TIPALUM-195134 format. One line per field, with one value per residue (C-alpha): x, y, z; residue number from 1; chain; residue in three letters. Coordinates in steps of 0.1 Angstrom, whole numbers, m for minus. Each point is the difference from the previous one (the first is absolute). Layout:
px [X; ...]
py [Y; ...]
pz [Z; ...]
num [NUM; ...]
cadena [A; ...]
residuo [ALA; ...]
This chain:
px [m388; m25; m1; 15; 32; 13; 33; 17; m9; 14; 31; 5; m2; 21; 27; 2; m12; 22; m15; m30; m21; m16; m32; m8; 37; 8; 29; m20; 18; m30; m20; m1; 10; 33; 9; m9; 20; 29; m4; m1; 33; 15; m10; 18; m29; 0; m29; m17; m21; m34; m17; m19; 24; 28; m16; 8; 29; 21; m7; 2; 29; m7; 26; 25; m22; m16; m37; m26; m35; m14; 11; m1; 27; 25; 26; 12; m17; m19; m3; m25; m25; m6; m32; m5; m35; m35; m18; m23; 29; 24; m14; 10; 37; m4; m12; 29; 24; m12; 2; 36; 10; 6; 4; m19; m23; m1; m29; 9; m16; m37; m1; m23; m15; m11; m10; 35; 15; m21; 11; 36; 5; m21; 27; 27; 13; 5; m19; m5; m22; m6; 35; 34; 36; 10; m26; 9; 37; m6; m19; 31]
py [m274; m2; 22; m28; m1; 34; 5; 17; m28; m26; 21; 3; m37; m11; 26; 10; m27; m30; m26; m18; m24; m24; m14; m35; m7; m37; m21; m12; 13; m7; 28; 36; 14; m20; 14; 36; m3; m12; 30; 23; m14; 4; 36; 4; m3; m20; m24; m13; m31; 2; m33; m20; m29; 21; m6; m37; m17; 0; 37; 13; 12; 12; 13; 1; 22; m10; m1; 11; m12; 36; 36; 6; m27; 18; 16; 28; 27; m9; 25; m17; m27; m19; m21; m32; m8; 0; 34; m11; m10; 28; 29; m13; 0; 37; 7; m20; 19; 33; m15; m10; 33; m10; 28; m16; m28; m17; m23; m22; m4; m9; 10; 30; 12; 36; 3; m11; 26; 27; m11; m4; 33; 18; m13; 16; m32; m2; m28; m15; m28; m23; 2; m17; 13; m20; 18; 34; m4; m10; 33; 20]
pz [m18; 29; 31; 20; m22; 9; m19; 29; 24; m25; m5; 38; 5; m29; 3; 37; 22; 8; 23; m14; 21; m25; 15; m14; m9; 5; m13; m30; m31; m22; 18; m13; 34; m3; m34; 10; 32; m21; m23; 30; 13; m35; 2; 33; 23; 33; 1; 32; m5; 19; 1; 27; m4; 14; 34; m1; 18; m31; m8; m36; m21; m35; m25; 29; 22; 34; m2; 26; 8; 1; m6; 37; 5; m22; 24; m23; m21; m31; m29; m23; 7; m33; 2; m19; 13; m14; 1; 28; 22; m9; 20; 33; m12; m9; 35; 15; m22; 14; 36; m4; m15; m36; m25; m28; m10; m34; m10; m29; m34; 4; 37; 7; 32; m2; 37; 9; m24; 17; 35; m9; m18; 27; 24; m21; m15; m38; m18; m34; m12; m29; m15; 4; 5; m31; m21; 14; m5; m36; m6; 8]
num [1; 2; 3; 4; 5; 6; 7; 8; 9; 10; 11; 12; 13; 14; 15; 16; 17; 18; 19; 20; 21; 22; 23; 24; 25; 26; 27; 28; 29; 30; 31; 32; 33; 34; 35; 36; 37; 38; 39; 40; 41; 42; 43; 44; 45; 46; 47; 48; 49; 50; 51; 52; 53; 54; 55; 56; 57; 58; 59; 60; 61; 62; 63; 64; 65; 66; 67; 68; 69; 70; 71; 72; 73; 74; 75; 76; 77; 78; 79; 80; 81; 82; 83; 84; 85; 86; 87; 88; 89; 90; 91; 92; 93; 94; 95; 96; 97; 98; 99; 100; 101; 102; 103; 104; 105; 106; 107; 108; 109; 110; 111; 112; 113; 114; 115; 116; 117; 118; 119; 120; 121; 122; 123; 124; 125; 126; 127; 128; 129; 130; 131; 132; 133; 134; 135; 136; 137; 138; 139; 140]
cadena [A; A; A; A; A; A; A; A; A; A; A; A; A; A; A; A; A; A; A; A; A; A; A; A; A; A; A; A; A; A; A; A; A; A; A; A; A; A; A; A; A; A; A; A; A; A; A; A; A; A; A; A; A; A; A; A; A; A; A; A; A; A; A; A; A; A; A; A; A; A; A; A; A; A; A; A; A; A; A; A; A; A; A; A; A; A; A; A; A; A; A; A; A; A; A; A; A; A; A; A; A; A; A; A; A; A; A; A; A; A; A; A; A; A; A; A; A; A; A; A; A; A; A; A; A; A; A; A; A; A; A; A; A; A; A; A; A; A; A; A]
residuo [MET; THR; SER; TRP; GLN; ASP; PRO; GLU; SER; VAL; ARG; LEU; MET; LEU; ASP; ASP; LEU; GLU; THR; TRP; ALA; VAL; VAL; GLY; LEU; SER; GLY; ASP; PRO; SER; ARG; THR; ALA; TYR; SER; ILE; ALA; GLU; LEU; LEU; GLN; GLN; ARG; GLY; LYS; ARG; ILE; VAL; PRO; ILE; HIS; PRO; SER; ALA; ALA; GLY; PRO; GLU; GLY; LEU; THR; VAL; LEU; GLY; GLU; GLN; GLY; TYR; ALA; SER; LEU; ALA; ASP; VAL; PRO; PHE; PRO; ILE; ASP; VAL; VAL; ASP; VAL; PHE; ARG; ARG; SER; GLU; ALA; ALA; GLY; GLU; PHE; ALA; ASP; GLN; ALA; VAL; ALA; VAL; GLY; ALA; LYS; ALA; VAL; TRP; PHE; GLN; LEU; GLY; VAL; VAL; ASP; GLU; ALA; ALA; LEU; GLU; ARG; THR; THR; ALA; ALA; GLY; VAL; ALA; MET; VAL; MET; ASP; THR; CYS; PRO; ALA; ILE; GLU; TRP; ARG; LYS; ARG]
């Protein structure tokens, strides 16, 4: 375990938080974001697709849920922002998560931004990086 995979933060997100905005979720079932969003739904979580294509005239619906172009566009509270973006692009989504009042941020496997972790946790928002809900649920 690394310092950015705090067991209490993982437990909070998996057990207590319900609404997960999934950044990078599109309607492509071959993408990892899609299969993880499906798993989140199976575990009773509400998913909120966040993808630039949601801004288009046809919008975006994934796994039965309305998508939004940005976190700021979501008209209801978000508990967890789950980020499927490269490390160099992920930090801005942690900052946006804090700005919209999310309770937690989850950076997926291989996504690490220590500066974003410092900013996010300093703002009182739980954060984990470089792991996946599927991996963490299997550990239990």
